[in-house]
C-alpha positions, 0 to 999 in steps of 0.5 A, a space after each residue: 624771574 626769567 628762565 631759558 628752556 632748551 627743547 630737545 637739542 639732541 643728536 638724533 635731531 641734528 646733522 646726521 641724526 635719524 630725525 635730522 632737523 634741517 640746519 638744526 646745528 646752526 642754533 647751538 652757538 646762538 644758544 650758547 651765547 645767551 645762556 649766561 643771561 638767565 638766572 635758570 636754564 632748563 632743558 627737555 629731552 625726548 627719552 623713548 623706550 625702544 617699543 615707542 608707539 610713535 616709531 614706524 618700525 613698531 607698526 607692520 607695513 607702516 612708514 615714517 610720515 604716515 598718520 595713524 589713530 591711537 587712543 583717539 589721538 592722531 599719531 605721526 609715525 617717525 623714524 626711531 629716535 632718541 631712544 633712552 641712553 642711546 648716542 642719539 638721545 645725548 645732547 650735542 657735544 657743542 652745547 654748553 650743557 653743563 649750564 643746564 640746571 635741570 633736565 625734564 624727560 618726555 616721551 617716556 611712556 611707550 603708549 603715548 607721544 609727547 611733543 611738549 616739554 610740559 605734558 604728553 599729547 593726551 595731557 595725561 602725564 606732566 613732566 613736572 616742568 611747570 611746577 619746577 618753574 613756579 616753585 623757583 618763581 619763574 614767570 617768564 620763559 624764553 624757548 629755544 631748540 628743535 623743532 619749531 613746528 612740533 616740540 617748540 610749538 607745543 611746549 610754548 603753547 602749554 607754557 602759555 596755558 600754564 600762565 607763563 609769559 613766553 618768548 620764542 627766540 627765532 634765531 635759536 629755533 629751526 623747524 622740519 619744513 619752512 611751511 610748517 614752521 611759518 604756520 607754527 609761528 602764526 599759531 603761536 602769535 595768534 594766542 599771544 606768544 611773542 616771536 622775537 
């Protein structure tokens, strides 16, 4: 069976959000138009505590965009975003979120970031998404959402490594920059993920 995974279609990544993905709003109507084609729709949400390690504001004399090393992992510092229970962490009102069967929360541990909807960046904690899909006899997933060059890419790679057949729907994803988005598409294609 086939499932649709919506990655982080949250206000902070959309127009006017604290970590706005350029033209991110453009994908919402496209995603709404395909949801009925799937037996299951699941979604991820960035769900950060205020003291999250990835926020530049939590590091003295550091700015968003800088890279530091934490627990032997490179960490890009971001503006504060998707703080749990905030307006920025909510799905866009334009998204047909009532069609979502289950939501998986990531980035919940203040000490490690989590781009993937499956695991944190250190592969220490699972969100439970893989087990949920497998229990529901899902063997193929189509992935859509934000941002192509980070959370979509890492979710797709983890899904592939978990044994799912993966399609990333190009008309339903947007990235932070053209260059990093094209690099992400190439990285995904190179391991066998279909970009449609």
